[in-house]
N, C-alpha and C positions, 0 to 999 in steps of 0.2 A: 238951621234945617229943622223942619217940622218933625214931630214924632212919627207921623205916617211915612214920610220920606226916609227917615232914619231906619225904620224897620225894613222897608223895601230894599234899601241899599246894602245892608250888611249881611254877608254870608262869608264863611271861611271854611276850611277843610272839615273840621269837626264841629265848628261853632255855627249854629244856625242863624243867630241874629245878635246884634249889639244890644238890643233891648228885647228880652223875652216877655211872654205874656204877663207874668206877675210883676216884672219891672214896670211895664206899661200901666197896669192897674194901680200900682203904688203911686205912680206919677200923677194920677188923676184923683188921688185921695181916697181910693177904694181898694185897699190892699187885700191880697189873697190871705184867707185864713185856712184854706185847704187847697193843695195843688197836687193833683194825681196824674201821672203820666208814665205809662210803661214804654213809650217810644222815645221820649226825650226829656231833657231838663226844661223846666218852665220858668227858671230864673237864669240870667246870663252867667251868674257866678256859681250856680249850684253844681256840685260834683259828688254829692252823697248818693246813697242807694235810691233807685227808682222803684224797684220791686224785688221780691224774693221768690225763688222757685225751690221746690222740693222734688227730689227724684225718687222714684219708686224702688230702685234697686237696693238702697240702703237708708232711705229717709234722710239723707244729708240735704242741707239747704245751701243756697248760694244767693247773695245779694248782687243784683245786676245794677251797675252804675253807668253813667255816661262815659263815653270814650274820652271826653275832656269836659271841663267846666262849661256848662251851658249847651252841651252837645247831645248827640244821639246815643241811645242805649248801646252797650257793648254786647251785641247779639252773639258774637263769636264765643264770648265767655260762657253764655248760656248753652250754646250748641255743643261746646266741648264738654261741659258739665253733664249734659243730658244725653250724651251719645250712648246708643245701644240700650236705652231705657226710656221711660216716660217721665215727664215732669209736669207739675201743676204750679200755678201762680198762687202762692199762699199769702203774700202781703203786697199791697200797693201802697208804697210809702207816701206820706205827706211831705212835700218839699218845702212847705212854708216855714218850718221850724216850730210850729205849734204842736205837732204830734198827732194830727188827725189821720192816722193810718187806717187803711181799710183791710179787714181780715174776714175770714169765713163767717158768713152771716149765721147767727144763732137762731134757734127756733122762735117763731112768732105764732100768731093766731093760725096762719096757714103753715103747717109743719113742712120742713124740708124733706128731701127724699131719703136721707139716711136714717138709721134706726134711732139715733139720738136727736133727730130733727134738724141738724145743721144742714145748710145748703151745700151743694157741690162747689168745687173750685174749678177755675177755668184751666184748660189746657195751655201749656206754655208755648205751643206752636200752632195753635188754631187760627191765628190771625196775622200771618207774616205780611209786612209792608216794607217799603223803602222810603227813607227821607233823604232827599238830595243824593240818592244813589247808595245809601247805607242801609242795610237790612236792620229791621227792628220788629217787635211783636206787640200787637194789641191784645186786649183781653176779650176773647170770644165767649160771650155769655149764652150758653144753651139753656133751654128751660130747666129749671131746678138749680141753677147756678146763682150765687149771690154773695155780695160783700157788704160789710156794715161796720160802723163805729158808733156804739150806743153811749160812749163817754166823750164825745167830741166837745171841744172847748172853743170859745170865741165865735161860734156860729150864731146866726140870728135867732132870737127868741121872741115869741109873741108877734107883734106887728113891726119889728125892727126890719130895716131895709137890708137886702142882700142881692148879689148878682151871681150868675152861674153861666159857664159855657162848657160844652163838651164837643169834641170831635169824634164822630161816630161813622160807622159804615151805613150809608143810606140805603143799601140794598139788602141788609140783614135785619129782618124784623118779622113780627107776626101780629096776630090780632088778639093775643092774650094779654092778661094783666100781670105784671106791668114792668116794662124795661125802663127804669128810672135812674136818675143821678141827682142827688141833692139832699134837702133838709127834711127829716122825718121824725117819727116818734121813737124815743129810746126804748119803749116798752115792747115793741113788736106787735102792738095792738092798734086797731083802728079806734082812735080816741075822739073822732068827730070831724065835722067839716072844718076846713081851714087849718088843720094841724100839720099839714105838709106843704112844702113848696119845692118841687123838683122839676127837672126836665124829663118829659116823657117822649119816647120815640116809638112809633109803631102804627098799626092800623086798627087798634081797638076802638070801637065806636059805641060801646055800651052806654057811655054818659054823654060824650060830645064828639064832634068831628070837625074837620076842615073841608076844603074843596076836594072833590073827586073821591077816589077810593082809598087814598092814603098810600104810604105812611105819611104821618104828620108829626111836626114838632108841636107838642102841647105841654101844658102844665098839669102835673098831678098835684092837686091841692087837697087831697083826701076826700074820698067819696065822690070824686069827680075828676075827669080829664077835661080840661078846658082849653079851647082854642081862641077864646076872646070873651067879650062881655056876655054874650048869650051862653046859657048853660048847654045848649044843644048844638050850635053850629056857627062857625065863622067862615064864610066863603072866601075871606081874604087870607086864610091860612092854607097854603097850597100843598098838594101832594108833592113829596120830595123824591127826586130820582138821582141825586148826586152820589157817586160812589163814596166820596169823602165829604161829610156834611158837618158844617159848623152849626151848632144849635145853642140858642141862648134863651134863658128865662130869667127875669129879674123882677123883684117886687119891693114895694115900699107902702106906707100907709095910703090906702085907697088908690094905688097906682101899681100897675104891673105891665109887663111887655113880653112878647115873643118875637125873636129875631132869628134869622138863619141865612145860610148861603153855602155856596160851593167852596169847600176847604182847599180845593186845588187852584182855582183861578177866578174867583169871583168876589164881589163886594157883598156886604150884608144887606138884607132887606128887612124891613119891619113889618111883621104880619099882624101885629096888634100892639097898641099901647093905649092904655086908658084906665078906666075905673075897674075895681074888682067885680067879679061876677055877681049878678043880681039874684043871689040865693043866700038864705040865712047861713051865717057862720063864716063867711069869707071876708067880711069887712066889719071889724078888724080881723086880721089873721091871728092864729094861735100857734105859730110855729114852735116846735119843741127842741130842735137843734141837733138831733142825731144825723149821721151822714150814711147814705146807702148807695149802692150801685147794683143795678140789674134786677131789682125786686121792688115791690110795693111796701108801703109802711107797715102792713101786717104780715110781711114776708110772703105775699102772693107772688109766686115765682114761676109763673107760666110764660113770661115774656122772654124774648130773645133779642140779642143785638150785639154789636161789637164796639168797645170803648177803647180809644187811643190815648186821649188826654182830656183833662177838664179841671176847672177850678171853681171855688166858691169865694166870694168877696165879702168884706165888711163894707156895707153901703151899696147904693144904687148907682152903678157905673153910667157915665154919660155915653151917648151914641158915638161921640168922637173917639173916646178911649176904646170902645169895643171895635170900632172900625180899624184902629191901629193894631189891636190884637189880631183881628182877621188878616191884616196885611202880613203880620208875623207868621200866622198859620200857613198862609199861601207860600211865603218864602221858605217854610220848612220843607216843601217839596214832597208831599205825600204822593206815593204811587203804588200801584199793585205789583206784587211779585207772585211767582207761581206757588200754588199750594201743593204741587206734586214734586216729590223729591225721592225718586227711585227709578227702577228700570222702566224704560219707556213702554207704553202701550200704543198700539196702532188702531185708530178708529176703524171699525168695520171688521176687524180680525176676530177669529174664533179662538178662545183661550180656555184653559182649565186651571183650577187652583188645587195644587197638590199639597197636602199637609206635610209638615216637616218634623213634627214631634216623633221621637224614635219609635213609639208604639204604632204609628199610624201612617207611615210614608206610602202605603199602598192605597190610602183613602184620598178621595177628591171631593171638593165641594159640589154637592148635587142637590136634587130636590125629589121629594115624594109628594105629589100634589102641590099644595101651597107651602109645605114645610121644607125648609132648607136644612140639609144634614150632610154628613160625609158618608160616602160609600166606596167600597173596594171596586175599582174599575181597572181593567187591563185590556189587552188586544182581543181577548176571547169573550169579552162582555157583550151583551146584546146591544143591538143598535139603539134600542130605546134607552138603555142605561147610559150609553155613550152620549146620547143627545141630552140627557138629564144633567150630565156633568160637563157640558160645554156651554159657553157663554159668549155672546157677541159684544164687543166693546163699543159703547156709544158715548158721545159727549154727555157730560153730566147734565141730567135733567134740571137740577137746581142750581148748578154752577158749572158752566161749560168748560172751564179749564180742568175740572176733575172728570170723573167717569161714572157712567151707569152701565149695568151689566144685564143684557137682555137674554132671556132663555132661548136656546137654540131649538127646543122642541115646543115652545109656547110663545111664538112671536107676539110682541106687544106686552109681555109680562116681564117684570124686572125684579131683581133682588132689591128688597127694601127692608128697613127695620121697623118693627112695631112692638112696643113695650120691651125693647132691647133684644127680642128674638128676630133672627133673619127669616124672611118670608118671601114667597114668590107671588106677586100680585099683578094684575093688569093695571096699566097706567090709567088713572081716572082723571088726569088732567089737572089735579089740584096742586096748589103750591106746597101743601104738606107732603103729598106723595113725592113730588119732584125732589124735595129736600131730603126726605127719608131714603130715596133711591140714589143718592149721590155720594161717591166715595173717592178719596184722594190717596193714591198709593204713595208709599215712601220706602226707603231702604229698610230691609227686614230688621226687626228689633233684635233677632238672635244673631245677626251678622251675615245672613244669607238671604237670598230671595227678596220678597216684598212683604210689607205689612200694609193692610188696607184699612185706612182710617175713615170713619164716618165724617162727612162734611158737617152735618148739623149737630153732631155730638163728638167733637174732635178728641175727647179723652177716651173714645171707644173705638175698637178695632174688630174686624172679622176675627172670630175665634171659634174653634171647634171645642166643645165641652161635652163629654159623653156622647160623641158622634152627632151632636146637634149644633147648628150654627147660631151664633149670637153676635151682637156688638158688645164687647166687654171692656171694662176698664181694668187697669192693672192694680187690683185690690178694690174692694167695695163690699156692699152688703149682700149681694146676690151670690149664689153658689158659682155661677159662671164668671164672676169677677175675681175668683180666687187668684192670689198672686203666684202660687206654685205653678210652674210650667207655663206661665202666661206668655213669656217672650217666644217660646217654641210654638205654643198653640196659636199664637197670633202672627206667625210667620208662614208664608206660603211660597212655593215655587210656581211661578206663572209659566205654564207650558202652552204649546199649541192645543187647540181644542181637539177632542176625539173625532169630531165630525165638522 
């Protein structure tokens, strides 16, 4: 039986394939030197930890492993550990045995959002999926989030050959720099053309582009996002629309390629394979061997995306081997599951958000002009105040399975976040507004009611702080992120609207 047929044929209850991606790469003489997956094992025999989560309530950590060797992550273990609190993904383990684990990215030329310059960590629940019917979690990278290993070993250096693939959410992207996975500088500095080789996904067109408006699979080679030989455009590199996308970039001396396909039910296509870009510094390459996820080589961290699994190889894999890996990815059975996990909301209904903190149960989420705040509202309040504290439930502008909240007294205006403060703004039709105005309810963190999580920043929730509305994380550098009273402040009783 051929490798391709073997991969397609083999699935069992917890075991996704007889030959997993890194087994397939090894069979082609291009073994994995890094294998990162929060959703599943990438070797058929691997049963070690996939990733680590840390919970906010006591800073305890948990390693999440597969349900069985070669299988899907044990999401129930994470859910039980993180119940009634919030959790972050602190480590994405390297399954290759080399030790190229990914941890919180340290400061680079572009400093991170925290006081010490480190990037943020991903929410442990921001990207739920299922694999052949079993729940797992990807790493949802919001702007400001990043992982890195500046001491990676056995990665390609200089012009040495390497391969990479990543399974990504093809609908989660932006036009900022740079949502990357792959080989970069260990210094966190831009050290010149050709010093990186990573998969890039997004619609940034500052340097180069593919066909249409994007997003595209491109290569970040430092000081340039390339879609092909031309530094500016490759019309053969298509706009991607697959919910689950397999993305491939590989490189060797004066040879490189971009490939991609639908990770649910498709074969790979080659969007480019040929000579290095015709710009000084890219032939030969000067790769430096660090590994990053979600950021650029100098820690430019404005990009966003979702990562499920990915590897880096020693050597330039053949198309036949990559096609067999793609068959294994398809057999893994990636599928969407709901982002909402709490009391149901009815589209078109009028609702109110009542604070649950002991000090403030008479207060409701309201607005004064464009500012979102909490105000005391009761049956004797004016009709204007009642309207200000009432919201109409709409399908999420940026993600339809979640929700957006339209003002009852200012139709066409929605609650959105801007610089982490909640605001009431008119819908301007932009992608950014739609995403900032989309929220995903879940069971209340304090054990009652609902907590309202931002879709685009899933570590952050509706919170009232000194009577002002924010999206807040459970601990952080801003006053409104203070951990004290967070679970109460971020829990709301959803009642019928006042009008």
